[in-house]
C-alpha positions in Angstrom: 7.9 73.9 38.5 4.3 72.5 38.1 1.8 74.5 36.1 4.6 76.6 34.4 4.0 75.6 30.8 2.3 76.4 27.5 0.3 74.0 25.4 -0.6 73.9 21.6 -2.8 71.8 19.7 -0.6 70.4 17.1 -2.7 68.6 14.4 -1.6 65.2 13.0 -2.5 64.0 9.5 -6.1 63.1 10.5 -6.9 66.5 11.8 -8.8 69.2 10.2 -7.6 72.4 11.6 -4.2 73.7 12.9 -5.6 76.4 15.0 -4.5 76.9 18.6 -7.8 78.6 19.5 -9.2 75.3 21.0 -6.0 75.0 23.3 -6.3 78.8 24.3 -10.2 78.2 25.0 -9.2 75.3 27.3 -6.9 77.2 29.2 -9.2 80.1 29.7 -12.1 77.7 30.8 -9.6 76.0 33.1 -9.0 79.2 35.0 -12.7 80.1 35.1 -13.9 76.8 36.3 -10.9 75.8 38.7 -13.3 75.7 41.8 -15.9 73.2 40.8 -17.7 73.7 44.3 -18.8 77.2 43.0 -20.9 76.3 39.9 -24.0 74.2 39.1 -25.5 73.1 35.9 -28.8 75.0 35.3 -32.0 73.2 35.4 -32.8 73.8 31.7 -29.9 71.7 30.6 -31.0 68.0 30.3 -28.1 65.6 29.8 -30.1 62.5 30.7 -29.8 61.1 27.1 -26.0 62.0 26.8 -23.4 59.6 26.2 -20.1 60.3 28.0 -17.0 60.2 25.7 -19.1 59.6 22.6 -16.6 61.4 20.3 -13.6 61.2 22.4 -11.7 58.4 20.3 -12.5 60.2 17.0 -11.1 63.5 18.5 -8.0 61.7 19.8 -7.3 60.3 16.4 -6.8 63.8 15.0 -5.0 65.6 17.8 -1.6 65.3 19.4 -1.2 67.7 22.5 2.3 68.7 23.2 3.2 70.7 26.4 6.1 72.9 26.2 8.0 74.1 29.0 7.7 78.0 29.5 11.4 78.7 28.4 10.8 76.7 25.4 7.5 78.2 24.5 9.1 81.7 24.8 11.2 80.9 21.8 8.3 80.6 19.5 5.4 83.4 18.8 2.8 80.6 17.9 2.2 77.0 17.0 3.2 77.6 13.5 6.5 78.6 14.4 7.0 75.4 16.5 5.7 73.3 13.5 8.2 75.0 11.3 11.1 74.3 13.6 10.2 70.9 14.2 10.0 70.2 10.3 13.3 71.6 9.9 14.7 69.7 12.7 13.1 66.5 11.2 14.9 67.1 7.6 18.2 67.5 9.6 17.7 64.1 11.4 16.7 62.4 8.1 19.7 63.8 6.2 22.2 62.8 9.1 20.6 59.3 9.0 21.1 59.1 5.4 24.9 60.1 5.6 25.6 57.9 8.6 27.8 54.8 7.9 25.6 51.6 7.6 27.8 48.9 9.6 25.7 46.2 7.9 27.2 46.9 4.3 
């Protein structure tokens, strides 16, 4: 089912903040601006000296976007809970890998 998902901004080691406020703001803006034909940029905004994508690479270095299906998102109250669950799962995976027999020995 398309469009039936949640998304959180999950910071990686290079990012500064773990807030999901940006993802929530993006979703709100997406709803408001869904019909681009209904809006125009006001004349007082001058973007003639602007550079498209100037900070896109720097932003992408500090961000991993993960989209969760609605049924998965319903299991977690917020992005902190998702991160905690994934850290726990990562520890289990590492322990299992350490305990697994190594065929090259």
